[in-house]
C-alpha positions as CSV (number, residue, x, y, z in Angstrom):
1,X,-19.7,-17.0,0.3
2,X,-18.9,-15.7,-3.3
3,X,-16.6,-12.7,-3.9
4,X,-18.7,-9.8,-5.0
5,X,-17.3,-6.9,-7.2
6,X,-19.6,-3.6,-6.8
7,X,-19.4,-0.6,-8.6
8,X,-19.0,2.4,-5.9
9,X,-19.8,5.0,-8.2
10,X,-23.5,3.5,-8.8
11,X,-23.9,0.7,-6.1
12,X,-24.3,-1.7,-9.0
13,X,-23.3,-5.2,-8.6
14,X,-20.8,-6.0,-11.0
15,X,-20.1,-10.0,-10.8
16,X,-20.0,-12.8,-8.5
17,X,-17.0,-15.2,-8.0
18,X,-17.3,-18.5,-6.1
19,X,-14.7,-19.1,-3.3
20,X,-12.7,-22.1,-3.1
21,X,-13.5,-25.1,-1.2
22,X,-11.3,-27.3,0.8
23,X,-10.4,-29.4,-2.1
24,X,-9.6,-26.5,-4.3
25,X,-7.4,-25.1,-2.0
26,X,-5.3,-28.0,-1.6
27,X,-5.1,-28.5,-5.5
28,X,-3.8,-24.8,-5.7
29,X,-1.3,-25.4,-2.9
30,X,-0.1,-28.6,-4.6
31,X,0.2,-26.8,-7.7
32,X,2.1,-24.0,-6.4
33,X,4.4,-26.4,-4.5
34,X,5.4,-28.2,-7.8
35,X,5.9,-24.9,-9.6
36,X,8.4,-24.1,-7.1
37,X,10.6,-27.0,-7.7
38,X,10.7,-25.8,-11.3
39,X,10.7,-22.3,-10.9
40,X,13.6,-22.0,-8.4
41,X,16.2,-23.6,-10.8
42,X,15.6,-21.1,-13.5
43,X,18.1,-18.4,-14.5
44,X,17.8,-14.8,-13.8
45,X,18.0,-14.3,-17.6
46,X,15.0,-16.4,-18.3
47,X,12.9,-14.8,-15.4
48,X,14.0,-11.5,-16.8
49,X,12.7,-12.4,-19.9
50,X,9.4,-13.4,-18.7
51,X,8.9,-10.5,-16.3
52,X,9.5,-8.0,-19.3
53,X,6.9,-9.9,-21.2
54,X,4.5,-9.4,-18.4
55,X,5.4,-5.6,-18.5
56,X,4.7,-5.5,-22.1
57,X,1.2,-6.9,-21.5
58,X,0.5,-4.5,-18.9
59,X,1.5,-1.6,-21.2
60,X,-0.6,-2.9,-24.2
61,X,-3.7,-3.0,-22.2
62,X,-3.3,0.2,-20.2
63,X,-6.9,1.5,-20.7
64,X,-8.7,-1.6,-20.3
65,X,-7.0,-2.3,-16.9
66,X,-7.6,0.8,-15.8
67,X,-11.2,0.9,-16.4
68,X,-11.7,-2.4,-14.6
69,X,-9.7,-1.0,-11.5
70,X,-12.1,2.2,-11.5
71,X,-15.2,0.1,-12.1
72,X,-14.4,-2.1,-9.0
73,X,-13.1,0.3,-6.4
74,X,-13.6,4.0,-7.7
75,X,-10.3,5.3,-8.3
76,X,-10.2,8.0,-11.1
77,X,-9.4,6.6,-14.4
78,X,-6.2,8.8,-14.6
79,X,-4.9,7.4,-11.6
80,X,-5.8,3.9,-12.4
81,X,-3.7,4.4,-15.7
82,X,-0.8,5.7,-13.6
83,X,-0.9,2.6,-11.5
84,X,-0.8,0.2,-14.2
85,X,2.2,2.2,-15.8
86,X,4.0,2.0,-12.4
87,X,3.6,-1.6,-12.0
88,X,5.0,-2.3,-15.5
89,X,8.0,0.0,-14.5
90,X,8.7,-1.6,-11.4
91,X,8.5,-5.3,-13.2
92,X,11.3,-3.9,-15.5
93,X,13.2,-2.6,-12.6
94,X,13.6,-5.7,-10.9
95,X,13.8,-7.8,-14.1
96,X,17.1,-5.9,-14.8
97,X,18.5,-5.8,-11.5
98,X,17.5,-8.8,-9.4
99,X,20.5,-10.7,-10.4
100,X,22.8,-8.1,-9.1
101,X,20.8,-7.7,-6.0
102,X,21.1,-11.2,-5.1
103,X,24.6,-12.0,-6.2
104,X,26.6,-14.2,-4.0
105,X,28.5,-12.1,-1.6
106,X,32.2,-13.1,-0.4
107,X,33.0,-12.3,3.0
108,X,36.7,-12.7,4.4
109,X,37.1,-15.0,7.5
110,X,39.1,-18.2,8.6
111,X,37.9,-20.2,5.7
112,X,39.5,-20.6,2.1
113,X,36.5,-19.3,0.8
114,X,33.3,-17.9,2.6
115,X,30.2,-15.5,2.1
116,X,26.7,-15.3,1.6
117,X,24.1,-16.5,-1.1
118,X,20.5,-15.8,-1.4
119,X,18.2,-18.8,-2.2
120,X,14.5,-18.3,-2.7
121,X,12.1,-19.7,0.3
122,X,9.3,-21.1,-1.6
123,X,5.7,-20.6,-1.8
124,X,4.7,-17.1,-0.4
125,X,0.9,-16.2,0.4
126,X,0.3,-12.8,-0.6
127,X,-2.7,-11.0,1.3
128,X,-3.4,-7.9,-0.8
129,X,-5.9,-5.0,-0.2
130,X,-8.4,-3.1,-2.7
131,X,-7.0,0.3,-2.6
132,X,-4.2,-0.2,-4.9
133,X,-5.3,-3.5,-6.3
134,X,-2.6,-3.9,-9.1
135,X,0.2,-2.1,-7.5
136,X,0.1,-3.9,-4.0
137,X,0.2,-7.2,-5.9
138,X,3.0,-6.4,-8.3
139,X,4.9,-4.8,-5.7
140,X,5.3,-8.2,-4.0
141,X,5.1,-10.3,-6.9
142,X,7.9,-8.7,-9.2
143,X,10.9,-8.9,-6.6
144,X,9.5,-12.2,-5.3
145,X,9.4,-14.1,-8.6
146,X,12.5,-12.6,-9.8
147,X,14.2,-14.1,-6.6
148,X,12.9,-17.5,-7.5
149,X,9.7,-17.9,-5.2
150,X,6.2,-18.4,-6.3
151,X,3.2,-16.7,-5.2
152,X,-0.4,-17.2,-4.3
153,X,-2.6,-14.1,-4.3
154,X,-5.5,-13.9,-1.7
155,X,-7.0,-10.5,-2.8
156,X,-9.6,-8.3,-1.1
157,X,-12.9,-9.7,-1.8
158,X,-14.1,-6.6,-3.6
159,X,-11.7,-6.7,-6.3
160,X,-12.3,-10.3,-8.0
161,X,-12.1,-9.0,-11.3
162,X,-8.5,-7.4,-10.8
163,X,-7.5,-10.3,-8.9
164,X,-8.5,-12.8,-11.5
165,X,-6.6,-10.7,-14.2
166,X,-3.4,-10.9,-11.9
167,X,-3.9,-14.6,-11.8
168,X,-3.7,-15.0,-15.6
169,X,-1.2,-12.0,-16.1
170,X,2.0,-14.2,-15.6
171,X,0.8,-17.4,-17.0
172,X,-0.1,-15.2,-20.4
173,X,3.6,-13.9,-20.2
174,X,4.9,-17.4,-20.2
175,X,5.4,-18.1,-16.5
176,X,5.1,-21.8,-15.7
177,X,1.4,-22.9,-14.6
178,X,1.2,-22.0,-10.7
179,X,4.2,-19.7,-10.4
180,X,1.8,-16.9,-9.7
181,X,-2.0,-17.9,-8.7
182,X,-5.2,-16.1,-7.8
183,X,-7.0,-17.8,-5.1
184,X,-10.4,-16.7,-4.1
185,X,-9.8,-17.9,-0.3
186,X,-12.5,-16.9,2.4
187,X,-11.1,-15.1,5.3
188,X,-12.1,-17.9,7.7
189,X,-9.6,-20.3,5.7
190,X,-6.5,-18.0,5.7
191,X,-5.2,-19.2,9.0
192,X,-5.5,-22.8,7.7
193,X,-3.4,-21.9,4.4
194,X,-0.5,-20.1,6.4
195,X,-0.2,-23.3,8.6
196,X,0.1,-25.4,5.7
197,X,3.5,-26.9,5.3
198,X,3.7,-26.0,1.5
199,X,3.5,-22.3,2.7
200,X,6.8,-21.0,3.4
201,X,6.0,-17.4,4.1
202,X,3.2,-14.9,4.2
203,X,3.0,-11.1,3.3
204,X,0.0,-8.9,4.1
205,X,-0.9,-5.3,3.3
206,X,-4.1,-4.2,5.0
207,X,-5.5,-3.3,8.2
208,X,-3.9,-3.4,11.6
209,X,-6.5,-6.0,12.8
210,X,-5.9,-8.3,9.8
211,X,-1.9,-7.8,10.4
212,X,-2.2,-9.1,14.1
213,X,-4.1,-12.0,13.1
214,X,-1.9,-13.1,10.3
215,X,1.2,-12.3,12.4
216,X,-0.2,-14.6,15.1
217,X,-0.7,-17.7,12.9
218,X,3.0,-17.0,11.0
219,X,4.6,-16.9,14.5
220,X,2.8,-20.0,16.0
221,X,4.0,-21.7,12.5
222,X,7.5,-20.1,12.7
223,X,7.0,-18.5,9.2
224,X,8.5,-15.2,8.0
225,X,6.0,-12.6,7.7
226,X,6.2,-9.1,6.0
227,X,3.5,-6.7,7.2
228,X,2.6,-3.3,5.6
229,X,-0.4,-2.0,7.6
230,X,-2.0,1.3,8.4
231,X,-0.9,4.8,9.1
232,X,-1.6,8.3,10.2
233,X,1.1,10.2,8.2
234,X,2.1,13.4,9.6
235,X,2.5,16.4,7.1
236,X,4.6,18.8,9.0
237,X,4.8,22.5,8.1
238,X,7.8,24.3,9.2
239,X,8.2,28.2,10.0
240,X,10.5,28.2,6.5
241,X,7.9,26.7,4.3
242,X,6.5,28.8,1.5
243,X,2.8,28.3,1.6
244,X,2.5,28.8,-2.3
245,X,4.5,25.8,-2.8
246,X,2.9,23.7,0.1
247,X,-0.8,24.3,-0.4
248,X,-1.0,22.2,-3.7
249,X,0.8,19.1,-2.3
250,X,-1.1,19.1,0.8
251,X,-4.4,18.8,-0.9
252,X,-2.8,15.9,-3.4
253,X,-1.5,14.2,-0.3
254,X,-4.8,14.1,1.4
255,X,-7.1,13.3,-1.8
256,X,-5.0,11.1,-4.0
257,X,-6.7,7.8,-4.4
258,X,-9.8,9.3,-3.0
259,X,-8.2,9.6,0.2
260,X,-7.8,5.8,0.8
261,X,-4.1,5.3,1.0
262,X,-2.1,4.2,3.8
263,X,0.5,6.6,3.1
264,X,-1.7,9.4,2.7
265,X,-1.1,12.6,4.7
266,X,-3.7,12.6,7.4
267,X,-2.5,14.8,10.2
268,X,-1.5,18.5,9.1
269,X,0.7,19.7,11.8
270,X,1.5,23.6,11.1
271,X,3.8,26.0,13.3
272,X,1.7,28.9,14.9
273,X,3.0,31.4,12.5
274,X,1.6,29.8,9.5
275,X,-1.4,28.1,10.9
276,X,-4.2,30.6,10.2
277,X,-3.0,31.2,6.7
278,X,-2.7,27.7,6.2
279,X,-6.0,26.5,7.5
280,X,-7.6,29.3,5.1
281,X,-5.8,28.2,1.9
282,X,-6.0,24.8,2.6
283,X,-9.6,24.7,3.5
284,X,-10.4,26.8,0.1
285,X,-8.4,24.6,-1.9
286,X,-10.1,21.4,-0.8
287,X,-13.4,23.1,-1.1
288,X,-12.5,23.5,-4.9
289,X,-11.7,19.6,-5.3
290,X,-13.8,18.2,-8.1
291,X,-15.9,15.3,-6.9
292,X,-17.7,12.9,-9.1
293,X,-17.6,10.2,-11.7
294,X,-14.1,8.7,-11.6
295,X,-14.1,8.3,-15.4
296,X,-14.5,12.0,-16.0
297,X,-11.1,13.4,-16.8
298,X,-12.1,16.7,-14.6
299,X,-12.8,14.6,-11.4
300,X,-10.0,14.6,-9.0
301,X,-11.9,12.6,-6.1
302,X,-14.3,9.7,-6.8
303,X,-16.2,7.7,-4.6
304,X,-15.1,5.8,-1.6
305,X,-14.8,2.1,-2.1
306,X,-18.2,0.8,-0.4
307,X,-21.0,2.0,1.5
308,X,-19.5,0.6,4.7
309,X,-16.3,2.9,4.2
310,X,-18.4,5.9,3.7
311,X,-20.5,5.1,6.8
312,X,-17.2,4.5,8.8
313,X,-15.8,7.8,7.8
314,X,-19.0,9.5,8.4
315,X,-19.1,8.2,12.1
316,X,-15.6,9.2,12.7
317,X,-16.2,12.9,11.5
318,X,-19.7,13.2,13.1
319,X,-18.0,12.1,16.5
320,X,-15.4,14.9,16.2
321,X,-17.9,17.4,15.4
322,X,-20.1,16.7,18.4
323,X,-16.9,16.5,20.7
324,X,-16.4,20.1,19.5
325,X,-14.2,20.0,16.4
326,X,-15.1,22.4,13.3
327,X,-15.4,21.6,9.8
328,X,-13.7,24.3,7.7
329,X,-15.0,22.5,4.6
330,X,-16.9,19.4,4.0
331,X,-18.0,17.3,6.8
332,X,-21.0,15.4,5.5
333,X,-21.4,12.6,3.0
334,X,-23.1,13.5,-0.3
335,X,-26.6,12.6,-1.3
336,X,-27.4,10.7,-4.4
337,X,-25.9,7.4,-5.7
338,X,-22.7,6.0,-4.9
339,X,-20.5,6.2,-1.9
340,X,-19.3,9.8,-2.1
341,X,-17.8,12.0,0.6
342,X,-16.1,15.4,0.0
343,X,-12.9,16.8,0.9
344,X,-13.0,17.7,4.4
345,X,-10.9,19.9,6.6
346,X,-11.1,19.5,10.3
347,X,-9.6,22.1,13.1
348,X,-10.0,22.0,16.7
349,X,-10.2,18.1,16.8
350,X,-10.0,16.7,20.6
351,X,-7.5,14.1,20.6
352,X,-9.8,11.5,22.4
353,X,-12.4,11.8,19.6
354,X,-12.4,9.3,16.9
355,X,-10.9,11.5,14.2
356,X,-8.5,12.4,16.6
357,X,-7.1,8.8,17.4
358,X,-8.2,6.6,14.5
359,X,-6.9,6.4,10.9
360,X,-9.1,8.3,8.4
361,X,-9.5,6.3,5.2
362,X,-10.9,8.8,3.2
363,X,-10.6,12.6,2.1
364,X,-10.6,13.9,5.5
365,X,-7.8,16.2,6.7
366,X,-7.0,17.0,10.5
367,X,-5.1,20.4,11.0
368,X,-3.1,20.9,14.4
369,X,-1.5,24.1,15.5
370,X,2.0,23.8,17.4
371,X,4.3,26.5,18.6
372,X,7.5,25.2,16.6
373,X,9.0,22.5,14.8
374,X,10.1,20.5,17.7
375,X,6.6,20.6,19.2
376,X,5.7,19.6,15.7
377,X,7.8,16.5,15.6
378,X,6.8,15.6,19.2
379,X,3.1,15.6,17.9
380,X,3.9,13.7,14.9
381,X,5.3,10.9,16.9
382,X,2.4,10.9,19.4
383,X,0.6,8.1,17.5
384,X,0.7,4.3,17.6
385,X,1.6,4.2,13.9
386,X,4.8,4.8,12.1
387,X,4.8,4.5,8.4
388,X,5.6,7.8,6.8
389,X,5.8,11.5,7.0
390,X,6.6,14.6,5.4
391,X,8.5,17.9,6.2
392,X,7.7,21.0,4.5
393,X,10.6,23.8,4.7
394,X,13.2,25.6,3.1
395,X,15.6,25.8,6.1
396,X,17.8,22.8,6.0
397,X,18.2,22.7,9.7
398,X,14.4,22.2,10.0
399,X,14.3,19.5,7.5
400,X,17.3,17.7,9.1
401,X,15.6,17.7,12.3
402,X,12.4,16.5,11.1
403,X,13.9,13.6,9.0
404,X,16.2,12.4,12.3
405,X,13.3,12.9,14.7
406,X,10.2,11.7,13.0
407,X,9.5,7.9,14.1
408,X,8.6,6.6,10.8
409,X,9.7,4.0,8.2
410,X,9.9,6.9,5.6
411,X,10.4,10.6,5.9
412,X,10.1,12.9,3.0
413,X,11.1,16.2,2.4
414,X,9.2,18.7,0.3
415,X,7.9,15.8,-1.4
416,X,4.5,13.6,-0.8
417,X,5.4,10.2,0.7
418,X,5.4,7.7,-2.1
419,X,6.7,4.0,-3.2
420,X,9.5,3.6,-5.7
421,X,11.4,0.6,-6.5
422,X,14.7,2.0,-5.7
423,X,13.8,2.6,-2.0
424,X,12.5,0.2,0.9
425,X,9.1,0.6,1.6
426,X,7.7,-0.1,5.1
427,X,6.9,1.2,8.5
428,X,7.4,0.6,12.2
429,X,5.2,0.6,15.4
430,X,1.5,-0.5,14.4
431,X,2.2,-0.1,10.9
432,X,4.0,-3.4,10.7
433,X,7.5,-4.8,10.0
434,X,9.6,-5.7,7.0
435,X,10.2,-4.0,3.7
436,X,9.1,-4.1,0.2
437,X,11.0,-2.7,-2.8
438,X,14.6,-2.1,-3.0
439,X,17.2,-4.7,-2.3
440,X,15.9,-4.6,1.3
441,X,12.6,-5.8,0.1
442,X,13.5,-8.5,-2.4
443,X,15.6,-10.1,0.3
444,X,12.8,-10.5,2.7
445,X,11.6,-13.7,1.0
446,X,15.1,-15.4,0.6
447,X,17.4,-17.7,2.8
448,X,20.5,-15.6,3.7
449,X,22.4,-18.6,3.4
450,X,26.1,-18.6,4.9
451,X,28.8,-20.7,3.1
452,X,32.0,-21.7,4.8
453,X,34.7,-23.6,2.7
454,X,37.8,-24.7,4.9
């Protein structure tokens, strides 16, 4: 079946891209395998030069690339431009620092000379999602290529134009053919590709269901895997928080990327003393968010990525409302063309309702009342996911308690959870395992090799 790009603003089909057959997949794997033999021997200085060139290509084409992403998945044009710039910045970050991150380490032992070196693993299959179609792929590619690995990109089927762009980007920058390749691989063929002996490892950013499937095949094949899966991040408001400062961040934390982000705040947990005021002000602010054409500079929230995503979110909200929840604002999809759902705030959500126990991938916030910070931390942890979370307070004791107590891979204080090349990104529990970015991320796909010279 072809990969189909559909404009979520209008519902118009933009293009169809044929999937690879068995012969095409085999040829691509062989090309990547041969490219690794060459690429692994290149110097860090040469890799850095080419990575900087790739960053320059992005920086020179920001509006064109951004419009392409907006067309395919509906993020606002402003957000798309920011995504391109972030990718270029991250490429430069690893181009400049990978050699130091992977330098041999001498370790004292009974040997005359001993320590650890970091060698590339080989061909890594990267299975990437549609919500940040450029960033998610570059977040993997920049450190992996700088470490001496090569990559095959199996992108989401609804962003084929962005996938094709990525497939050509590194070649245009001078990377050897096959160093980073886009592959239109059907879901049914992914397991076969992972099992292929020419694949050394796999990384996936996506749903929990997809992560379980990939982890099972990788485990069966005894291959390294890194999984960045879903989340239901808590936005914990402590008694010392100043709501004048908190409310604008609360809105942004929920509606960024049209609410379709694994690290978006989804559960807003507020201490009793601030709950009523928070709900009133947060609901009013969410109601004022501008929804519309993502190419319009005034738009804050564009369409959801697909009719299926809009219908799923609608079903989750409807289920909660039938179970006794109340919509402070929003609560139903918008009429007209495109896949639009308005910013929505739900309160009194039963924990057994779909909105109370499933991840909401759209601009819908659920607000909970708790008696104190300790109860808030306990509720934040009462979830199968553990990706990120944030605490909002001015009392350092409240901040320290939340950072220590929240069960997540990342906890931010008085800031929205975000990914940055300096710090490791990833979660625990059903949010996956392994880390991306930072020295921890670049070392996920290397052979940490002991050397011992007597």
